[in-house]
C-alpha positions as CSV (number, residue, x, y, z in Angstrom):
1,X,-33.8,113.4,90.5
2,X,-37.4,114.2,91.4
3,X,-38.6,112.9,88.1
4,X,-36.6,109.7,88.5
5,X,-38.1,109.2,92.0
6,X,-41.6,109.8,90.5
7,X,-40.9,107.2,87.8
8,X,-39.8,104.6,90.3
9,X,-42.8,105.3,92.4
10,X,-45.1,105.0,89.4
11,X,-43.5,101.7,88.4
12,X,-44.0,100.4,91.9
13,X,-47.6,101.5,91.8
14,X,-48.1,99.9,88.4
15,X,-46.4,96.7,89.6
16,X,-48.6,96.7,92.7
17,X,-51.6,97.3,90.6
18,X,-50.6,94.6,88.1
19,X,-50.1,92.2,91.0
20,X,-53.5,93.2,92.4
21,X,-55.1,92.7,88.9
22,X,-53.4,89.4,88.5
23,X,-54.6,88.4,92.0
24,X,-58.1,89.6,91.1
25,X,-58.0,87.8,87.8
26,X,-56.8,84.6,89.6
27,X,-59.6,85.0,92.2
28,X,-62.2,85.8,89.5
29,X,-61.2,82.6,87.7
30,X,-60.4,80.3,90.6
31,X,-63.4,81.1,92.8
32,X,-66.1,80.5,90.2
33,X,-64.2,77.4,89.1
34,X,-64.1,76.0,92.6
35,X,-67.8,76.9,93.0
36,X,-68.7,75.2,89.8
37,X,-66.8,72.1,90.7
38,X,-68.6,71.9,94.1
39,X,-71.9,72.6,92.4
40,X,-71.2,70.0,89.7
41,X,-70.3,67.3,92.3
42,X,-73.5,67.8,94.4
43,X,-75.7,68.1,91.4
44,X,-74.3,64.9,90.0
45,X,-75.0,63.2,93.4
46,X,-78.5,64.5,93.3
47,X,-79.1,63.1,89.8
48,X,-77.4,59.9,90.8
49,X,-79.6,59.7,94.0
50,X,-82.7,60.2,91.8
51,X,-81.5,57.4,89.5
52,X,-81.0,55.1,92.5
53,X,-84.6,55.9,93.6
54,X,-85.8,55.2,90.1
55,X,-84.0,51.9,90.0
56,X,-85.4,51.1,93.5
57,X,-88.9,51.9,92.4
58,X,-88.6,49.8,89.2
59,X,-87.3,46.9,91.3
60,X,-90.2,47.3,93.7
61,X,-92.7,47.1,90.9
62,X,-90.9,44.1,89.3
63,X,-90.7,42.4,92.7
64,X,-94.5,43.0,93.3
65,X,-95.3,41.7,89.8
66,X,-93.2,38.6,90.3
67,X,-94.7,38.0,93.7
68,X,-98.2,38.2,92.3
69,X,-97.4,35.8,89.5
70,X,-95.7,33.3,91.8
71,X,-98.4,33.6,94.5
72,X,-100.9,32.8,91.8
73,X,-98.7,29.9,90.7
74,X,-98.6,28.6,94.3
75,X,-102.4,28.8,94.5
76,X,-102.9,26.9,91.3
77,X,-100.4,24.3,92.3
78,X,-102.0,23.9,95.8
79,X,-105.5,23.6,94.3
80,X,-104.2,21.1,91.8
81,X,-102.5,19.1,94.6
82,X,-105.8,19.2,96.6
83,X,-107.7,18.1,93.5
84,X,-105.6,15.0,92.8
85,X,-104.7,14.0,96.3
86,X,-102.6,10.9,96.4
87,X,-103.9,9.3,93.2
88,X,-101.5,7.2,91.3
89,X,-100.8,7.3,87.5
90,X,-103.6,5.0,86.5
91,X,-106.2,6.8,88.6
92,X,-105.1,10.2,87.1
93,X,-105.2,8.8,83.6
94,X,-108.7,7.6,84.2
95,X,-109.8,11.1,85.3
96,X,-107.9,12.9,82.6
97,X,-110.8,14.6,80.9
98,X,-112.3,15.8,84.2
99,X,-109.0,17.0,85.5
100,X,-108.2,18.7,82.1
101,X,-111.4,20.7,82.3
102,X,-110.8,21.7,86.0
103,X,-107.2,22.8,85.3
104,X,-108.3,24.7,82.3
105,X,-110.8,26.7,84.5
106,X,-108.0,27.3,87.0
107,X,-105.8,28.9,84.3
108,X,-108.5,30.7,82.3
109,X,-108.0,34.4,82.4
110,X,-104.4,34.3,83.5
111,X,-102.1,35.1,80.5
112,X,-99.0,34.6,82.6
113,X,-99.8,30.9,83.0
114,X,-98.9,28.9,79.9
115,X,-100.2,25.6,81.3
116,X,-100.5,23.3,84.3
117,X,-99.3,19.8,84.0
118,X,-99.3,16.7,86.2
119,X,-96.4,14.3,85.5
120,X,-96.2,10.7,86.7
121,X,-93.6,8.8,88.6
122,X,-91.5,8.2,85.4
123,X,-92.0,11.7,84.0
124,X,-94.8,10.9,81.7
125,X,-97.4,13.6,81.0
126,X,-100.7,12.5,82.6
127,X,-102.9,15.6,82.6
128,X,-102.5,19.1,81.0
129,X,-104.6,22.2,81.2
130,X,-104.2,23.0,77.4
131,X,-104.5,19.6,75.7
132,X,-106.9,16.7,75.9
133,X,-106.1,14.0,75.4
134,X,-102.4,14.7,76.3
135,X,-99.7,14.0,73.8
136,X,-97.1,11.3,74.5
137,X,-94.5,13.4,76.3
138,X,-92.0,12.3,78.9
139,X,-89.6,14.6,80.8
140,X,-88.1,12.0,83.1
141,X,-84.6,12.9,81.8
142,X,-85.2,16.7,81.9
143,X,-83.1,18.5,84.5
144,X,-86.0,20.3,86.2
145,X,-87.9,17.0,86.7
146,X,-84.8,15.2,88.0
147,X,-84.0,18.1,90.4
148,X,-87.5,18.2,91.8
149,X,-87.6,14.4,92.2
150,X,-84.0,13.8,93.6
151,X,-83.6,16.9,95.7
152,X,-87.1,16.9,97.1
153,X,-87.2,20.7,97.2
154,X,-90.4,22.5,98.2
155,X,-90.3,24.4,94.9
156,X,-88.0,24.1,91.9
157,X,-87.8,26.9,89.3
158,X,-86.4,25.7,86.0
159,X,-84.1,27.5,83.6
160,X,-85.8,28.9,80.4
161,X,-87.3,26.1,78.4
162,X,-89.2,25.6,75.3
163,X,-92.6,24.0,76.0
164,X,-92.6,20.4,75.0
165,X,-95.9,20.7,73.1
166,X,-96.6,24.4,72.3
167,X,-92.9,25.3,71.8
168,X,-93.5,28.6,73.6
169,X,-90.6,30.1,75.7
170,X,-91.4,29.3,79.4
171,X,-89.9,28.5,82.7
172,X,-91.6,26.2,85.1
173,X,-92.2,25.9,88.8
174,X,-92.3,22.3,90.0
175,X,-93.6,20.8,93.3
176,X,-93.3,17.2,94.3
177,X,-96.3,14.9,95.0
178,X,-96.1,12.2,97.7
179,X,-98.5,9.7,99.1
180,X,-99.3,9.6,102.9
181,X,-96.3,7.4,103.4
182,X,-93.9,9.9,101.8
183,X,-93.4,7.9,98.6
184,X,-92.8,9.8,95.4
185,X,-95.9,10.0,93.1
186,X,-94.9,12.6,90.5
187,X,-94.7,16.3,90.0
188,X,-97.1,19.2,89.5
189,X,-95.6,21.9,87.2
190,X,-96.9,25.3,86.3
191,X,-95.4,26.7,83.1
192,X,-95.1,30.5,83.2
193,X,-95.0,32.5,80.0
194,X,-91.7,34.3,79.5
195,X,-93.2,36.7,77.0
196,X,-95.7,37.9,79.6
197,X,-92.8,39.0,81.8
198,X,-91.0,40.5,78.7
199,X,-94.0,42.6,77.8
200,X,-94.4,43.8,81.4
201,X,-90.8,44.8,81.6
202,X,-91.0,46.6,78.2
203,X,-94.0,48.6,79.4
204,X,-92.3,49.3,82.7
205,X,-89.2,50.7,81.0
206,X,-91.3,52.9,78.7
207,X,-88.9,52.2,75.9
208,X,-86.0,53.8,77.7
209,X,-82.9,51.9,76.5
210,X,-81.0,53.0,79.6
211,X,-83.2,50.8,81.7
212,X,-82.5,47.1,82.2
213,X,-84.9,44.7,84.1
214,X,-84.3,41.1,84.8
215,X,-85.5,38.0,86.7
216,X,-82.9,35.6,88.0
217,X,-82.6,32.2,89.7
218,X,-80.4,31.7,92.7
219,X,-77.7,30.2,90.5
220,X,-77.6,33.3,88.3
221,X,-79.6,31.8,85.4
222,X,-81.3,34.6,83.5
223,X,-85.1,33.8,83.3
224,X,-86.2,37.0,81.7
225,X,-84.4,40.2,80.8
226,X,-85.2,43.4,79.0
227,X,-83.3,44.1,76.8
228,X,-82.9,40.4,76.0
229,X,-79.7,38.8,77.3
230,X,-77.2,37.3,74.9
231,X,-75.9,35.0,77.6
232,X,-77.8,32.6,79.7
233,X,-76.5,33.3,83.2
234,X,-74.6,35.9,85.3
235,X,-70.9,35.4,85.6
236,X,-69.6,34.1,88.9
237,X,-67.6,37.3,89.5
238,X,-70.6,39.5,89.0
239,X,-71.4,41.8,92.0
240,X,-75.1,40.9,91.6
241,X,-74.2,37.2,91.6
242,X,-72.2,37.7,94.8
243,X,-75.1,39.4,96.5
244,X,-77.4,36.5,95.5
245,X,-74.9,34.0,96.9
246,X,-74.7,36.0,100.1
247,X,-78.5,35.7,100.4
248,X,-79.0,39.5,100.7
249,X,-82.7,40.4,100.6
250,X,-82.2,43.7,98.8
251,X,-79.6,46.3,98.0
252,X,-78.1,48.8,95.5
253,X,-74.8,48.7,93.7
254,X,-72.8,50.3,91.0
255,X,-71.5,47.6,88.7
256,X,-70.5,46.8,85.1
257,X,-73.0,44.3,83.6
258,X,-71.5,40.9,82.7
259,X,-74.3,40.6,80.2
260,X,-73.7,43.7,77.9
261,X,-70.6,45.3,79.7
262,X,-72.5,48.6,80.4
263,X,-72.0,50.3,83.8
264,X,-75.3,50.6,85.7
265,X,-76.8,51.6,89.0
266,X,-78.6,48.4,90.0
267,X,-81.3,47.8,92.6
268,X,-82.1,44.2,93.4
269,X,-84.6,42.4,95.6
270,X,-85.4,38.9,96.5
271,X,-88.9,37.8,95.5
272,X,-90.4,36.9,98.8
273,X,-89.6,33.4,99.9
274,X,-89.2,32.2,96.4
275,X,-85.7,31.2,95.0
276,X,-85.7,34.2,92.6
277,X,-84.4,37.8,92.4
278,X,-85.4,40.8,90.4
279,X,-83.0,43.5,89.4
280,X,-83.5,46.9,87.8
281,X,-80.6,48.9,86.5
282,X,-80.0,52.3,84.9
283,X,-77.1,53.1,82.7
284,X,-74.5,55.5,84.2
285,X,-74.0,57.0,80.7
286,X,-77.6,58.1,80.7
287,X,-77.1,59.5,84.3
288,X,-74.1,61.5,83.0
289,X,-76.2,62.8,80.1
290,X,-79.0,63.9,82.3
291,X,-76.6,65.7,84.6
292,X,-74.5,67.4,81.9
293,X,-77.0,69.7,80.2
294,X,-78.3,71.5,83.3
295,X,-74.8,71.7,84.6
296,X,-73.5,73.3,81.4
297,X,-76.4,75.9,81.5
298,X,-75.7,76.8,85.1
299,X,-72.0,77.1,84.4
300,X,-72.6,79.5,81.6
301,X,-74.9,81.7,83.7
302,X,-72.5,81.7,86.7
303,X,-69.4,82.5,84.6
304,X,-71.3,85.3,82.9
305,X,-73.0,86.9,85.9
306,X,-71.3,86.1,89.2
307,X,-69.0,88.6,90.9
308,X,-65.7,87.8,92.4
309,X,-66.5,89.1,95.9
310,X,-69.9,87.4,96.1
311,X,-68.4,84.2,94.8
312,X,-65.7,84.4,97.5
313,X,-68.3,84.9,100.2
314,X,-70.4,82.0,99.0
315,X,-67.3,79.9,98.8
316,X,-66.3,80.9,102.4
317,X,-69.7,80.0,103.7
318,X,-69.5,76.6,102.0
319,X,-66.1,76.0,103.6
320,X,-67.4,76.9,107.0
321,X,-70.4,74.7,106.5
322,X,-68.2,71.9,105.3
323,X,-65.9,72.2,108.4
324,X,-68.9,72.2,110.7
325,X,-70.2,69.1,109.0
326,X,-66.8,67.5,109.4
327,X,-66.7,68.3,113.1
328,X,-70.2,66.9,113.6
329,X,-69.3,63.7,111.8
330,X,-66.1,63.5,113.8
331,X,-68.0,63.7,117.1
332,X,-70.5,61.1,115.9
333,X,-67.7,58.8,114.9
334,X,-66.0,59.2,118.3
335,X,-69.2,58.4,120.1
336,X,-69.8,55.3,117.9
337,X,-66.3,54.1,118.5
338,X,-66.6,54.4,122.3
339,X,-69.9,52.5,122.2
340,X,-68.3,49.8,120.0
341,X,-65.3,49.5,122.4
342,X,-67.7,49.1,125.4
343,X,-69.8,46.5,123.6
344,X,-66.6,44.6,122.5
345,X,-65.3,44.6,126.1
346,X,-68.7,43.3,127.4
347,X,-68.7,40.6,124.7
348,X,-65.2,39.4,125.7
349,X,-66.2,39.1,129.3
350,X,-69.3,37.2,128.5
351,X,-67.4,35.0,126.0
352,X,-64.8,34.1,128.7
353,X,-67.6,33.2,131.2
354,X,-69.5,31.2,128.5
355,X,-66.4,29.1,127.7
356,X,-65.7,28.5,131.4
357,X,-69.3,27.5,132.3
358,X,-69.8,25.3,129.2
359,X,-66.7,23.3,129.7
360,X,-67.5,22.8,133.4
361,X,-71.0,21.6,132.5
362,X,-69.5,19.3,129.8
363,X,-67.2,17.7,132.3
364,X,-70.0,17.3,134.8
365,X,-72.1,15.6,132.1
366,X,-69.3,13.1,131.5
367,X,-69.2,12.3,135.3
368,X,-73.0,12.0,135.5
369,X,-72.9,9.7,132.4
370,X,-70.4,7.5,134.1
371,X,-72.4,7.3,137.3
372,X,-75.7,6.7,135.4
373,X,-74.2,3.8,133.3
374,X,-72.9,2.1,136.5
375,X,-76.2,2.4,138.2
376,X,-78.0,1.0,135.1
377,X,-75.6,-2.0,135.3
378,X,-76.6,-2.5,138.9
379,X,-80.3,-2.2,137.9
380,X,-79.8,-4.8,135.1
381,X,-78.2,-7.1,137.7
382,X,-81.4,-6.9,139.9
383,X,-79.8,-4.5,142.3
384,X,-78.2,-7.2,144.5
385,X,-79.8,-5.7,147.6
386,X,-79.1,-2.1,146.9
387,X,-82.2,-1.1,144.9
388,X,-83.1,1.9,147.1
389,X,-79.6,3.3,146.9
390,X,-79.4,2.7,143.1
391,X,-82.7,4.4,142.4
392,X,-81.8,7.3,144.7
393,X,-78.5,7.7,142.9
394,X,-80.2,7.7,139.5
395,X,-82.7,10.3,140.7
396,X,-79.8,12.5,141.9
397,X,-77.9,12.2,138.6
398,X,-81.0,13.1,136.7
399,X,-81.4,16.3,138.8
400,X,-77.7,17.1,138.4
401,X,-78.0,16.6,134.6
402,X,-80.9,19.1,134.6
403,X,-78.7,21.5,136.5
404,X,-76.0,21.1,133.8
405,X,-78.5,21.8,131.1
406,X,-79.4,25.1,132.9
407,X,-75.7,26.1,132.9
408,X,-75.4,25.3,129.2
409,X,-78.6,27.2,128.5
410,X,-77.1,30.3,130.1
411,X,-74.1,30.0,127.9
412,X,-76.2,29.6,124.7
413,X,-74.5,26.2,124.1
414,X,-77.4,24.0,125.3
415,X,-78.3,21.1,123.0
416,X,-82.1,21.6,122.7
417,X,-84.5,18.7,123.5
418,X,-87.9,19.9,122.2
419,X,-90.7,17.7,123.4
420,X,-94.5,17.9,123.6
421,X,-95.5,19.9,126.7
422,X,-98.8,20.5,128.6
423,X,-98.3,23.9,130.0
424,X,-100.7,23.5,132.9
425,X,-98.9,20.5,134.2
426,X,-95.5,22.0,133.6
427,X,-96.5,25.3,135.4
428,X,-97.7,23.4,138.4
429,X,-94.2,22.0,138.9
430,X,-92.4,25.3,138.0
431,X,-94.7,27.7,140.0
432,X,-92.8,27.4,143.3
433,X,-89.6,28.3,141.6
434,X,-91.3,31.3,139.9
435,X,-92.9,32.5,143.1
436,X,-89.5,32.2,144.9
437,X,-87.9,34.3,142.2
438,X,-90.4,37.2,142.3
439,X,-91.2,37.2,146.0
440,X,-92.9,39.2,147.7
441,X,-94.6,39.8,144.3
442,X,-98.0,37.9,144.1
443,X,-98.4,35.5,141.2
444,X,-101.9,35.0,139.7
445,X,-102.4,32.1,137.2
446,X,-105.2,31.6,134.6
447,X,-104.6,28.5,132.5
448,X,-107.6,26.7,130.9
449,X,-107.8,22.9,131.2
450,X,-108.3,22.5,127.4
451,X,-105.1,24.4,126.5
452,X,-103.4,22.8,123.5
453,X,-100.0,21.1,123.9
454,X,-97.0,22.6,122.2
455,X,-93.4,21.4,121.6
456,X,-90.5,23.2,123.3
457,X,-87.4,22.5,125.2
458,X,-88.5,22.6,128.9
459,X,-85.3,24.1,130.2
460,X,-85.4,26.9,127.6
461,X,-89.1,27.6,128.5
462,X,-88.3,27.7,132.2
463,X,-85.4,30.1,131.6
464,X,-87.6,32.3,129.4
465,X,-90.4,32.4,132.0
466,X,-88.0,33.2,134.8
467,X,-86.4,36.0,132.8
468,X,-89.9,37.5,132.1
469,X,-90.8,37.1,135.8
470,X,-87.5,38.9,136.9
471,X,-88.3,41.8,134.5
472,X,-91.8,42.0,135.9
473,X,-90.5,42.0,139.4
474,X,-87.9,44.8,138.7
475,X,-90.6,46.9,136.9
476,X,-93.0,46.6,139.8
477,X,-90.5,47.3,142.6
478,X,-92.2,50.7,143.4
479,X,-95.7,49.4,143.1
480,X,-97.6,49.0,146.4
481,X,-99.4,45.8,145.5
482,X,-97.3,44.1,142.8
483,X,-98.9,41.2,140.9
484,X,-97.5,38.9,138.1
485,X,-100.3,37.6,135.9
486,X,-99.6,34.4,134.0
487,X,-102.4,33.6,131.4
488,X,-102.5,31.2,128.6
489,X,-105.0,30.7,125.7
490,X,-105.6,29.0,122.4
491,X,-105.5,31.3,119.5
492,X,-106.2,30.8,115.7
493,X,-105.0,33.6,113.5
494,X,-106.3,34.9,110.1
495,X,-104.3,32.2,108.3
496,X,-106.0,29.5,110.4
497,X,-102.6,28.8,112.1
498,X,-103.1,27.6,115.7
499,X,-101.1,29.0,118.5
500,X,-100.7,28.6,122.2
501,X,-100.1,32.1,123.7
502,X,-98.6,32.5,127.1
503,X,-99.0,36.1,128.4
504,X,-97.0,37.4,131.4
505,X,-98.2,40.8,132.7
506,X,-97.2,43.1,135.5
507,X,-98.8,46.2,136.9
508,X,-95.5,48.1,137.1
509,X,-94.3,51.4,135.7
510,X,-94.2,50.3,132.0
511,X,-91.7,51.3,129.3
512,X,-91.1,54.4,127.2
513,X,-91.4,54.0,123.5
514,X,-87.6,54.1,123.0
515,X,-87.0,51.4,125.6
516,X,-89.8,49.3,124.2
517,X,-88.3,49.5,120.6
518,X,-85.0,48.0,121.8
519,X,-86.4,45.6,124.5
520,X,-85.4,42.4,122.6
521,X,-82.0,43.7,121.5
522,X,-79.1,41.6,123.1
523,X,-77.1,43.5,125.7
524,X,-79.7,46.3,125.9
525,X,-80.6,47.1,129.5
526,X,-81.8,49.9,131.7
527,X,-80.5,48.2,134.9
528,X,-76.9,48.6,136.2
529,X,-76.5,45.0,137.3
530,X,-77.9,43.3,134.2
531,X,-76.3,41.9,131.1
532,X,-79.3,42.7,129.0
533,X,-79.9,39.1,127.8
534,X,-83.2,38.2,129.5
535,X,-85.7,39.2,126.8
536,X,-83.4,38.3,124.0
537,X,-83.2,34.7,125.4
538,X,-87.0,34.6,125.7
539,X,-87.3,35.6,122.0
540,X,-84.7,33.0,121.0
541,X,-86.6,30.3,123.0
542,X,-89.8,31.1,121.1
543,X,-88.2,31.2,117.7
544,X,-86.3,27.9,118.3
545,X,-89.7,26.3,118.9
546,X,-91.2,27.8,115.7
547,X,-93.0,30.7,117.4
548,X,-92.3,34.3,118.2
549,X,-92.5,36.9,121.0
550,X,-94.3,40.2,121.3
551,X,-94.3,43.0,123.9
552,X,-96.9,45.5,124.8
553,X,-96.3,48.3,127.4
554,X,-98.2,51.4,128.5
555,X,-96.3,53.9,130.6
556,X,-97.7,53.9,134.2
557,X,-99.9,50.8,133.6
558,X,-97.6,47.9,133.1
559,X,-96.0,45.5,130.5
560,X,-97.2,42.3,128.9
561,X,-94.8,39.8,127.3
562,X,-96.6,37.3,124.9
563,X,-94.9,34.1,123.9
564,X,-96.4,32.3,120.8
565,X,-95.9,28.6,120.3
566,X,-97.4,26.6,117.4
567,X,-99.9,23.9,118.5
568,X,-98.4,20.4,118.6
569,X,-100.5,17.8,116.8
570,X,-100.0,14.3,118.3
571,X,-99.2,11.6,115.8
572,X,-102.1,9.4,114.8
573,X,-99.9,6.2,115.0
574,X,-100.4,4.2,118.2
575,X,-97.5,4.4,120.6
576,X,-94.9,1.6,120.5
577,X,-94.7,-0.3,123.7
578,X,-91.3,-0.7,125.2
579,X,-89.9,-4.3,124.9
580,X,-87.0,-6.1,126.4
581,X,-83.9,-5.6,124.3
582,X,-82.4,-8.6,122.6
583,X,-79.0,-7.4,121.4
584,X,-77.0,-10.6,121.9
585,X,-74.4,-10.9,119.1
586,X,-74.2,-7.2,118.5
587,X,-70.7,-5.7,118.4
588,X,-70.2,-2.0,119.2
589,X,-67.0,0.0,118.6
590,X,-67.0,2.6,121.4
591,X,-64.8,5.6,120.8
592,X,-64.6,7.6,124.1
593,X,-61.7,9.3,125.8
594,X,-63.3,9.4,129.3
595,X,-62.5,6.0,130.8
596,X,-65.2,6.2,133.5
597,X,-67.9,6.9,130.9
598,X,-66.5,4.1,128.7
599,X,-66.4,1.5,131.5
600,X,-70.0,2.1,132.4
601,X,-71.2,1.8,128.8
602,X,-69.1,-1.3,128.1
603,X,-70.5,-3.0,131.3
604,X,-74.1,-2.1,130.5
605,X,-73.8,-3.4,126.9
606,X,-72.2,-6.6,128.2
607,X,-75.0,-7.1,130.6
608,X,-77.5,-7.1,127.7
609,X,-75.3,-9.6,125.8
610,X,-73.6,-7.3,123.4
611,X,-69.9,-7.1,122.8
612,X,-68.1,-3.7,123.1
613,X,-64.7,-2.8,121.9
614,X,-63.4,0.4,123.5
615,X,-60.8,2.8,122.0
616,X,-59.8,6.2,123.3
617,X,-59.3,8.1,120.1
618,X,-60.7,8.4,116.6
619,X,-57.2,7.6,115.3
620,X,-57.3,4.2,117.0
621,X,-60.8,3.6,115.6
622,X,-59.7,4.3,112.1
623,X,-56.9,1.8,112.4
624,X,-59.4,-0.9,113.4
625,X,-61.8,0.0,110.7
626,X,-59.1,0.2,108.1
627,X,-58.0,-3.3,109.0
628,X,-61.4,-4.6,107.8
629,X,-62.9,-5.3,111.2
630,X,-66.7,-5.2,111.1
631,X,-69.0,-3.7,113.8
632,X,-72.8,-3.6,114.3
633,X,-72.5,0.1,115.4
634,X,-69.8,2.7,115.8
635,X,-70.6,5.0,118.8
636,X,-68.2,7.9,119.2
637,X,-67.7,11.0,121.2
638,X,-66.9,14.2,119.3
639,X,-64.2,16.0,121.3
640,X,-61.2,13.8,121.7
641,X,-57.4,14.1,121.5
642,X,-55.6,13.0,118.4
643,X,-55.4,14.1,114.7
644,X,-59.1,13.2,114.0
645,X,-62.1,14.0,116.1
646,X,-65.5,12.2,116.1
647,X,-66.8,14.3,113.2
648,X,-63.9,13.3,111.1
649,X,-64.4,9.6,112.0
650,X,-68.1,9.9,111.1
651,X,-67.3,11.5,107.7
652,X,-64.8,8.7,107.0
653,X,-67.5,6.1,107.8
654,X,-70.1,7.8,105.5
655,X,-67.6,7.8,102.7
656,X,-66.1,4.3,103.2
657,X,-68.4,2.2,105.3
658,X,-71.9,3.5,104.7
659,X,-73.4,0.0,105.4
660,X,-72.3,0.3,109.1
661,X,-74.2,2.9,111.1
662,X,-72.3,5.6,113.1
663,X,-73.8,7.6,116.0
664,X,-72.1,10.6,117.6
665,X,-72.6,11.8,121.2
666,X,-71.7,15.2,122.5
667,X,-72.7,17.9,125.0
668,X,-72.2,21.0,122.8
669,X,-75.0,22.5,120.6
670,X,-72.5,23.8,118.0
671,X,-71.3,20.2,117.4
672,X,-74.9,19.0,117.2
673,X,-75.7,21.4,114.5
674,X,-72.6,20.6,112.4
675,X,-73.1,16.9,112.7
676,X,-76.8,17.1,111.7
677,X,-75.8,19.3,108.7
678,X,-73.6,16.3,107.6
679,X,-76.6,13.9,107.9
680,X,-75.1,12.0,110.8
681,X,-77.1,10.7,113.8
682,X,-76.1,12.6,116.9
683,X,-77.3,12.4,120.5
684,X,-76.7,14.9,123.3
685,X,-74.9,13.8,126.4
686,X,-76.0,12.1,128.6
687,X,-78.5,10.1,126.5
688,X,-80.9,7.2,127.3
689,X,-79.3,3.9,126.5
690,X,-82.6,2.7,125.2
691,X,-81.8,4.7,122.0
692,X,-79.1,2.2,121.1
693,X,-81.3,-0.9,121.2
694,X,-83.1,-0.4,117.8
695,X,-79.7,-0.1,116.1
696,X,-78.4,-3.3,117.8
697,X,-81.6,-5.4,117.7
698,X,-82.1,-4.9,113.9
699,X,-78.4,-5.1,112.9
700,X,-76.8,-7.6,115.2
701,X,-73.9,-9.4,113.5
């Protein structure tokens, strides 16, 4: 009995020991395995990150090399253009030897440049840097010449070609030549040596067959590739081609090459402002091979030496660290989500206000247009004893129209009217409004008499100045003697570009570095009752005029906002004097759903002797046009009821009645942009009726 009991107890102990050994065995196998899997993952990510950095460095070098070559190309083309000026084919042919010698000196010492050529109006070779006299070569039917001539692009980069004379593999950059009247004179082309790029890429890759380097056009055409490409262009479904179509300036991606079907980590970059991209890739097979050997060695050491308990502790620590990282990421994500929700709510509120104000301003513009047209009819009829009242009404409608433009400016839907502006004169008129905005803050002005004019929308400039003044007033609220300084000066930068700089400074508390860094961000504000759009509007106003904005601030001393506008050069042509319009016999199809506006325009046109046919929808206009009825001009609103709006009508006219001009009129900036993209003349409401007369005088039926 006792022996039996001892046997059962021993069996139980052995079973427990066996279970413990199995558990220990399982732990000794599982824990190192989990550790190695974790180690393998992170080590692979490290190798992959190093490979991404390598690809990025290679693309940086390739981009820098391409930029240097293309900048040299630009310098040579510019010097050649300056050399030949507006000479015609015969004049260039007469100077062929002199030009050949000069171009040869331009290219000497630059192996990347195969040749420089000047092609005539018909595509005939007139001058070449390598050959004198030039052989009889004509590229008038070649795609790159036709594209440069017909599309009038600033620069056209050809696909890979074989040089017409030397038979070397090249690609060319072409720039159009025009005379002072804008007529086509020919093309200046610079042929770049593809072998030069190939040798550079070969040296850059150091013979590593895992590296791929390439230079591509915007349409995916392969200009240069190392190793050489068996196909001529990227496929349309390529990730790299999609990034190029999306106009991304740079990036990294993991993709399967559509050229050789190898998976690569690819870094791409656009080559400055040129229509080219460079890409550097590294094979994932090579990444795996670089990772595998050290991982295998570490695995062998760990499996041979690590102990179960130590491995378990390390694993636990890793788990705790991972959980802490997850909690941190969860907290950051929650914070980001709350900020995103707040920004979305603010955007919705601003969007509703924008729609309301823009539509109110649009309707007010229609009413003002109707009143203005009727007053112009009265003026055309010699006033009939109400001259003072008519002129007063016209002045009031002009002021109301300006108010409507301010409303649209606030909603960012203002159709811009850039015009040459003399800041000193403009400031003299705007200064009372500025002083009233910042009172009791004192305003000091320093504007020289010889300040250059610049071109800008006056309403946008006024809003920008008021926004800067309001910021200065808020920043100086605690200053005992607050002063707003408005200074202007002429500036010429290192590139000889000429700017008019308007500086608005305060002596307030200044900004911290963190606030300064975000000062131009939309919706960013440090004030409770502000939408945070003031400085962003100021920056947008400068950029829409071709300039930019800068901000300097010193804590405790004040802030200076500088607005840069490019100098406006007045045309050398003498101004055309206004003449009485003779539009008798002209026939206008007026498409306008607002009856008051239409009545005023019909009456005014009739007073000048023109016939006007009014329809209220674009659908009705298409019926008349489709019946074959002819008009001197089709003048249409954009937003109208019916199946077709004004843009649809204009597109139909361009496609079917190109000989008859069509002009659109609207009060929304978004419609102005779309219409101009289609190449259609568009005027913002309300517009000066004098704009119609050139169309009607020169094309009266």
